[in-house]
DRENVOMI-147244 format. One line per field, with one value per residue (C-alpha): residue number from 1; residue in three letters; chain; x, y, z. Coordinates in nm, 2 decimals, padded with zeros to 4 digits. Layout:
N
pos [NUM	...]
code [ALA	...]
unit [A	...]
c1 [X	...]
c2 [Y	...]
c3 [Z	...]
***
This chain:
378
pos [1	2	3	4	5	6	7	8	9	10	11	12	13	14	15	16	17	18	19	20	21	22	23	24	25	26	27	28	29	30	31	32	33	34	35	36	37	38	39	40	41	42	43	44	45	46	47	48	49	50	51	52	53	54	55	56	57	58	59	60	61	62	63	64	65	66	67	68	69	70	71	72	73	74	75	76	77	78	79	80	81	82	83	84	85	86	87	88	89	90	91	92	93	94	95	96	97	98	99	100	101	102	103	104	105	106	107	108	109	110	111	112	113	114	115	116	117	118	119	120	121	122	123	124	125	126	127	128	129	130	131	132	133	134	135	136	137	138	139	140	141	142	143	144	145	146	147	148	149	150	151	152	153	154	155	156	157	158	159	160	161	162	163	164	165	166	167	168	169	170	171	172	173	174	175	176	177	178	179	180	181	182	183	184	185	186	187	188	189	190	191	192	193	194	195	196	197	198	199	200	201	202	203	204	205	206	207	208	209	210	211	212	213	214	215	216	217	218	219	220	221	222	223	224	225	226	227	228	229	230	231	232	233	234	235	236	237	238	239	240	241	242	243	244	245	246	247	248	249	250	251	252	253	254	255	256	257	258	259	260	261	262	263	264	265	266	267	268	269	270	271	272	273	274	275	276	277	278	279	280	281	282	283	284	285	286	287	288	289	290	291	292	293	294	295	296	297	298	299	300	301	302	303	304	305	306	307	308	309	310	311	312	313	314	315	316	317	318	319	320	321	322	323	324	325	326	327	328	329	330	331	332	333	334	335	336	337	338	339	340	341	342	343	344	345	346	347	348	349	350	351	352	353	354	355	356	357	358	359	360	361	362	363	364	365	366	367	368	369	370	371	372	373	374	375	376	377	378]
code [UNK	UNK	UNK	UNK	UNK	UNK	UNK	UNK	UNK	UNK	UNK	UNK	UNK	UNK	UNK	UNK	UNK	UNK	UNK	UNK	UNK	UNK	UNK	UNK	UNK	UNK	UNK	UNK	UNK	UNK	UNK	UNK	UNK	UNK	UNK	UNK	UNK	UNK	UNK	UNK	UNK	UNK	UNK	UNK	UNK	UNK	UNK	UNK	UNK	UNK	UNK	UNK	UNK	UNK	UNK	UNK	UNK	UNK	UNK	UNK	UNK	UNK	UNK	UNK	UNK	UNK	UNK	UNK	UNK	UNK	UNK	UNK	UNK	UNK	UNK	UNK	UNK	UNK	UNK	UNK	UNK	UNK	UNK	UNK	UNK	UNK	UNK	UNK	UNK	UNK	UNK	UNK	UNK	UNK	UNK	UNK	UNK	UNK	UNK	UNK	UNK	UNK	UNK	UNK	UNK	UNK	UNK	UNK	UNK	UNK	UNK	UNK	UNK	UNK	UNK	UNK	UNK	UNK	UNK	UNK	UNK	UNK	UNK	UNK	UNK	UNK	UNK	UNK	UNK	UNK	UNK	UNK	UNK	UNK	UNK	UNK	UNK	UNK	UNK	UNK	UNK	UNK	UNK	UNK	UNK	UNK	UNK	UNK	UNK	UNK	UNK	UNK	UNK	UNK	UNK	UNK	UNK	UNK	UNK	UNK	UNK	UNK	UNK	UNK	UNK	UNK	UNK	UNK	UNK	UNK	UNK	UNK	UNK	UNK	UNK	UNK	UNK	UNK	UNK	UNK	UNK	UNK	UNK	UNK	UNK	UNK	UNK	UNK	UNK	UNK	UNK	UNK	UNK	UNK	UNK	UNK	UNK	UNK	UNK	UNK	UNK	UNK	UNK	UNK	UNK	UNK	UNK	UNK	UNK	UNK	UNK	UNK	UNK	UNK	UNK	UNK	UNK	UNK	UNK	UNK	UNK	UNK	UNK	UNK	UNK	UNK	UNK	UNK	UNK	UNK	UNK	UNK	UNK	UNK	UNK	UNK	UNK	UNK	UNK	UNK	UNK	UNK	UNK	UNK	UNK	UNK	UNK	UNK	UNK	UNK	UNK	UNK	UNK	UNK	UNK	UNK	UNK	UNK	UNK	UNK	UNK	UNK	UNK	UNK	UNK	UNK	UNK	UNK	UNK	UNK	UNK	UNK	UNK	UNK	UNK	UNK	UNK	UNK	UNK	UNK	UNK	UNK	UNK	UNK	UNK	UNK	UNK	UNK	UNK	UNK	UNK	UNK	UNK	UNK	UNK	UNK	UNK	UNK	UNK	UNK	UNK	UNK	UNK	UNK	UNK	UNK	UNK	UNK	UNK	UNK	UNK	UNK	UNK	UNK	UNK	UNK	UNK	UNK	UNK	UNK	UNK	UNK	UNK	UNK	UNK	UNK	UNK	UNK	UNK	UNK	UNK	UNK	UNK	UNK	UNK	UNK	UNK	UNK	UNK	UNK	UNK	UNK	UNK	UNK	UNK	UNK	UNK	UNK	UNK	UNK	UNK	UNK	UNK	UNK	UNK	UNK	UNK	UNK	UNK	UNK	UNK	UNK	UNK	UNK	UNK	UNK	UNK	UNK	UNK	UNK	UNK	UNK	UNK	UNK	UNK	UNK	UNK	UNK]
unit [A	A	A	A	A	A	A	A	A	A	A	A	A	A	A	A	A	A	A	A	A	A	A	A	A	A	A	A	A	A	A	A	A	A	A	A	A	A	A	A	A	A	A	A	A	A	A	A	A	A	A	A	A	A	A	A	A	A	A	A	A	A	A	A	A	A	A	A	A	A	A	A	A	A	A	A	A	A	A	A	A	A	A	A	A	A	A	A	A	A	A	A	A	A	A	A	A	A	A	A	A	A	A	A	A	A	A	A	A	A	A	A	A	A	A	A	A	A	A	A	A	A	A	A	A	A	A	A	A	A	A	A	A	A	A	A	A	A	A	A	A	A	A	A	A	A	A	A	A	A	A	A	A	A	A	A	A	A	A	A	A	A	A	A	A	A	A	A	A	A	A	A	A	A	A	A	A	A	A	A	A	A	A	A	A	A	A	A	A	A	A	A	A	A	A	A	A	A	A	A	A	A	A	A	A	A	A	A	A	A	A	A	A	A	A	A	A	A	A	A	A	A	A	A	A	A	A	A	A	A	A	A	A	A	A	A	A	A	A	A	A	A	A	A	A	A	A	A	A	A	A	A	A	A	A	A	A	A	A	A	A	A	A	A	A	A	A	A	A	A	A	A	A	A	A	A	A	A	A	A	A	A	A	A	A	A	A	A	A	A	A	A	A	A	A	A	A	A	A	A	A	A	A	A	A	A	A	A	A	A	A	A	A	A	A	A	A	A	A	A	A	A	A	A	A	A	A	A	A	A	A	A	A	A	A	A	A	A	A	A	A	A	A	A	A	A	A	A	A	A	A	A	A	A	A	A	A	A	A	A	A	A	A	A	A	A	A	A	A	A	A	A	A	A	A	A	A	A]
c1 [00.00	00.13	00.24	00.05	00.24	00.15	00.13	-00.03	-00.36	-00.33	00.00	-00.17	-00.42	-00.16	00.07	-00.21	-00.34	00.01	00.07	-00.26	-00.41	-00.76	-00.83	-00.93	-00.60	-00.40	-00.61	-00.54	-00.16	-00.11	-00.34	-00.61	-00.98	-01.07	-01.25	-00.92	-00.76	-01.06	-01.04	-00.66	-00.71	-00.99	-00.78	-01.01	-00.74	-00.37	-00.18	00.09	00.45	00.47	00.15	00.28	00.61	00.42	00.21	00.53	00.66	00.32	00.31	00.68	00.77	01.03	00.88	00.95	00.72	00.42	00.51	00.55	00.32	00.22	00.30	00.63	00.62	00.73	00.82	00.99	01.37	01.36	01.17	00.82	00.77	00.45	00.12	-00.24	-00.50	-00.24	-00.11	00.15	00.00	-00.03	00.09	00.35	00.28	00.49	00.62	00.74	00.90	01.08	01.20	01.35	01.51	01.66	01.81	01.96	02.11	02.27	02.40	02.55	02.73	02.87	02.99	03.19	03.32	03.44	03.64	03.89	03.90	04.04	03.74	03.67	03.34	03.14	03.16	02.81	02.63	02.47	02.64	02.31	02.00	01.64	01.68	01.94	01.85	01.69	01.88	02.21	02.14	02.03	02.35	02.57	02.38	02.42	02.79	02.84	02.63	02.77	02.48	02.38	02.08	02.11	02.47	02.42	02.08	01.93	01.57	01.37	01.48	01.84	01.84	01.69	01.96	02.23	02.13	02.11	02.45	02.60	02.46	02.61	02.94	02.98	02.90	02.53	02.35	02.04	01.80	01.48	01.21	00.84	00.83	00.94	01.25	01.23	00.89	00.66	00.35	00.46	00.40	00.50	00.20	00.26	-00.03	00.19	00.52	00.72	01.07	01.31	01.65	01.91	02.17	02.52	02.85	03.01	02.73	02.41	02.11	01.81	01.53	01.27	00.94	00.93	00.56	00.51	00.48	00.82	00.75	00.70	01.02	01.26	01.10	01.12	01.49	01.57	01.36	01.55	01.88	01.79	01.75	02.11	02.24	02.07	02.19	01.83	01.67	01.31	01.03	00.85	00.51	00.57	00.28	00.30	00.11	00.26	00.31	00.66	00.92	01.19	00.95	00.84	01.20	01.30	01.01	01.12	01.47	01.35	01.13	01.39	01.65	01.43	01.26	01.40	01.12	01.24	01.27	00.95	00.74	00.87	00.78	00.45	00.17	-00.13	-00.33	-00.38	-00.52	-00.28	-00.24	-00.13	00.18	00.30	00.45	00.65	00.78	00.86	01.09	01.24	01.33	01.41	01.16	00.82	00.49	00.39	00.69	00.59	00.25	00.40	00.60	00.29	00.11	00.39	00.41	00.03	-00.06	-00.29	-00.49	-00.42	-00.74	-00.62	-00.28	-00.41	-00.65	-00.38	-00.14	-00.40	-00.44	-00.07	-00.03	-00.32	-00.18	00.15	-00.01	-00.23	00.06	00.29	00.38	00.60	00.90	01.15	01.52	01.64	01.99	01.88	01.61	01.87	02.11	01.84	01.71	02.05	02.22	02.49	02.76	02.66	02.62	02.97	03.12	02.93	03.01	03.38	03.41	03.23	03.44	03.76	03.68	03.65	03.27	03.09	02.87	02.59	02.62	02.66	02.35	02.15	02.26	02.16	01.86	02.03	02.08	02.45	02.48	02.39	02.64	02.91	02.67	02.55	02.92	02.94	02.63	02.77	03.07	02.87]
c2 [00.00	00.34	00.54	00.87	01.19	01.35	01.70	02.00	02.07	02.44	02.44	02.28	02.56	02.83	02.71	02.68	03.02	03.17	03.03	03.18	02.83	02.70	02.35	02.26	02.38	02.18	01.87	01.90	01.94	01.65	01.49	01.38	01.45	01.79	01.61	01.46	01.80	01.93	01.64	01.69	02.06	01.97	01.72	01.43	01.25	01.26	01.26	01.01	01.12	01.13	01.35	01.57	01.62	01.70	01.95	02.12	02.15	02.29	02.54	02.64	02.57	02.34	02.00	02.04	02.34	02.11	01.97	02.30	02.37	02.71	02.90	03.09	03.47	03.60	03.95	04.13	04.14	04.50	04.81	04.81	05.15	05.06	05.22	05.10	05.35	05.53	05.23	04.95	04.63	04.36	04.06	04.06	03.78	03.47	03.58	03.91	03.75	03.49	03.75	03.97	03.68	03.56	03.90	03.91	03.56	03.67	03.99	03.78	03.56	03.87	04.02	03.71	03.71	04.07	03.97	03.79	04.09	04.44	04.64	04.96	05.11	05.28	05.65	05.74	05.50	05.70	06.02	06.21	06.19	06.24	06.59	06.69	06.92	06.72	06.91	06.84	06.46	06.46	06.65	06.39	06.10	06.25	06.30	05.95	05.76	05.97	05.92	06.22	06.15	06.48	06.43	06.06	06.12	05.83	05.73	05.60	05.23	05.31	05.57	05.30	05.05	05.30	05.39	05.03	04.96	05.27	05.16	04.82	04.97	05.17	04.87	04.84	04.50	04.58	04.29	04.28	04.01	03.97	03.63	03.48	03.25	03.19	03.02	03.14	03.04	03.29	03.63	03.94	04.17	04.54	04.62	04.49	04.65	04.82	04.76	04.75	04.87	04.70	04.96	04.83	05.01	04.74	04.56	04.77	04.60	04.75	04.53	04.63	04.44	04.38	04.28	04.66	04.83	04.89	05.26	05.28	05.09	05.38	05.59	05.29	05.24	05.60	05.59	05.28	05.44	05.74	05.50	05.39	05.75	05.81	05.48	05.35	05.02	04.93	04.79	05.06	05.08	05.40	05.58	05.96	06.06	05.83	05.98	05.84	06.12	05.90	05.78	06.13	06.23	05.94	06.01	06.38	06.27	06.03	06.30	06.57	06.34	06.24	06.57	06.87	07.08	07.42	07.31	07.09	07.39	07.60	07.34	07.21	07.37	07.45	07.57	07.22	06.90	06.74	06.42	06.62	06.73	06.37	06.29	06.61	06.61	06.24	06.32	06.62	06.44	06.10	05.92	05.75	05.93	05.76	05.90	06.25	06.19	06.09	06.41	06.62	06.45	06.53	06.89	06.94	06.96	06.66	06.48	06.15	06.01	06.12	05.96	05.64	05.59	05.65	05.42	05.14	05.17	05.15	04.85	04.66	04.72	04.57	04.27	04.20	04.18	03.97	03.67	03.41	03.39	03.57	03.49	03.25	03.41	03.77	03.70	03.52	03.81	04.07	03.86	03.83	04.15	04.14	04.22	03.93	03.69	03.76	03.71	03.38	03.24	03.34	03.16	02.85	02.83	02.88	02.59	02.79	02.73	02.41	02.43	02.30	02.57	02.84	02.71	02.71	03.07	03.20	02.98	02.86	02.50	02.41	02.29	02.63	02.83	02.83	02.97	03.23	03.32	03.37	03.59	03.80	03.89	03.99]
c3 [00.00	-00.09	00.21	00.28	00.33	00.66	00.52	00.69	00.52	00.60	00.41	00.11	00.10	00.16	-00.11	-00.36	-00.30	-00.29	-00.64	-00.76	-00.84	-00.80	-00.67	-01.03	-01.17	-00.91	-00.98	-01.35	-01.30	-01.06	-01.21	-00.97	-00.92	-00.78	-00.50	-00.38	-00.36	-00.16	00.08	00.13	00.21	00.45	00.63	00.54	00.34	00.27	-00.06	-00.13	-00.11	-00.49	-00.51	-00.23	-00.42	-00.74	-00.54	-00.42	-00.77	-00.90	-00.61	-00.65	-00.29	-00.12	-00.05	00.32	00.35	00.33	00.67	00.86	01.15	00.99	00.67	00.67	00.68	00.34	00.27	-00.01	00.05	-00.08	00.03	-00.12	-00.28	-00.46	-00.37	-00.43	-00.31	-00.12	00.08	00.03	-00.12	00.15	-00.03	-00.32	-00.57	-00.59	-00.93	-00.79	-00.49	-00.70	-00.95	-00.67	-00.50	-00.83	-00.90	-00.56	-00.61	-00.93	-00.77	-00.49	-00.74	-00.93	-00.60	-00.53	-00.88	-00.84	-00.54	-00.77	-01.01	-00.98	-00.86	-00.68	-00.56	-00.84	-00.76	-00.88	-00.65	-00.37	-00.49	-00.42	-00.20	-00.28	-00.14	-00.40	-00.69	-00.97	-01.24	-01.06	-01.05	-01.41	-01.52	-01.34	-01.49	-01.84	-01.79	-01.64	-01.90	-02.19	-02.43	-02.64	-02.86	-03.05	-03.14	-03.24	-03.41	-03.22	-03.26	-02.96	-02.99	-03.05	-02.76	-02.53	-02.63	-02.60	-02.24	-02.14	-02.29	-02.12	-01.78	-01.83	-01.94	-01.62	-01.40	-01.36	-01.41	-01.62	-01.62	-01.83	-01.83	-01.85	-01.69	-01.35	-01.35	-01.73	-01.70	-01.98	-01.77	-01.49	-01.64	-01.45	-01.42	-01.50	-01.26	-00.98	-01.05	-01.33	-01.20	-00.90	-00.80	-00.58	-00.49	-00.42	-00.44	-00.65	-00.84	-00.85	-01.02	-01.20	-01.32	-01.59	-01.62	-02.00	-01.98	-02.00	-02.33	-02.49	-02.51	-02.13	-02.03	-02.09	-01.82	-01.58	-01.67	-01.59	-01.27	-01.14	-01.24	-01.03	-00.74	-00.79	-00.81	-00.47	-00.32	-00.26	-00.33	-00.38	-00.59	-00.80	-00.97	-01.16	-00.99	-01.06	-00.75	-00.49	-00.15	-00.11	-00.14	-00.29	-00.56	-00.66	-00.67	-00.90	-01.13	-01.15	-01.24	-01.51	-01.66	-01.65	-01.80	-02.09	-02.16	-01.97	-01.83	-01.95	-02.31	-02.29	-02.19	-02.48	-02.74	-02.60	-02.81	-02.59	-02.90	-03.04	-02.90	-02.65	-02.85	-03.15	-02.95	-02.91	-03.25	-03.30	-02.94	-02.96	-03.25	-03.08	-02.76	-02.91	-02.68	-02.74	-02.77	-02.45	-02.27	-02.40	-02.26	-01.92	-01.91	-02.01	-01.72	-01.47	-01.58	-01.56	-01.93	-01.93	-01.66	-01.50	-01.66	-02.01	-01.96	-01.81	-02.10	-02.35	-02.17	-02.16	-02.54	-02.59	-02.35	-02.51	-02.86	-02.74	-02.57	-02.88	-03.12	-02.90	-03.12	-02.96	-02.73	-02.95	-02.98	-02.71	-02.67	-02.69	-02.42	-02.20	-02.22	-02.15	-01.85	-01.69	-01.81	-02.06	-01.80	-01.58	-01.87	-02.00	-01.65	-01.60	-01.95	-01.93	-01.59	-01.73	-02.05	-01.86	-01.63	-01.31	-01.30	-01.38	-01.69	-01.49	-01.23	-01.50	-01.67	-01.35	-01.26	-01.60	-01.66	-01.98	-02.09	-02.04	-02.40	-02.52	-02.32	-02.59	-02.85	-02.59	-02.56	-02.94	-02.93	-02.66	-02.87	-03.18]
***
């Protein structure tokens, strides 16, 4: 007779709800009848060890959690700077938790890697505070990143790529993904967060939720970089009217960096419909029409309702035209940051890091690491 696993029924319910699954969904994934799942959670029956192990995999928890007397207390390992209705959301999703923890794991590896290299603290990390003058911070960011869209005649896409490459070049790990832990069934919701920053003097990290519309991600990038320049960490939702001082400051820095207020006010035409300003100003500032709308909102030219409606249209258009997973190696590099990817691949190919461990760290099949290395040098 198959031995029953003496799991805690409360932990079954907790883990299922934590993963955002219904009893029907768990039943389909195991697979068992829904009635069996309901009996297990009610304590009227016990799953087998194999069923309990499958449950743990489905719920994305360690198997041992199912035997705990009560659910563990889980909190974001970063300050939560998001606001919903003026207050901090109570429970971060499993996908957000795992994404933040994964970024910290990669940052920890990179910090150990740097111990064997010649490295010094990055001078721009924490150079200012959120009480510094916005224009002073922006001027320093411009000088440090060294990207001039006017001189280089960059369009929006090239400008975005140039800023990401510049951030990586000066030592920042820029990670971008729209799914948790490389699992296409675990989408990161834009409604929950836009990005986060993990400030560190040697290996700062910024993460961009690429489930967001591409035209919105540049603002998020600059917002998170502002966090690095002020030496602060946290998860952000991009709320323009958040009561948190540091978030308002980072929004102001991002807006001023992308479209300086003094110039913006001289070129915004109040005699025409606000949407008619978007295209010409987009070309003038080398940023998206959505980013122009965001700046117009922050400077009081349009209302929050007008911007929100426009943003939803842009986001829906992006979501409707998504067609597949894209290039495997490009996605892997974006997810892990080019700087981290090069370090991990070089260590693996030199024999100082097992291919298995390198693959696990990057979420890449070990057999594909050499080709990833070739892609990183292109």
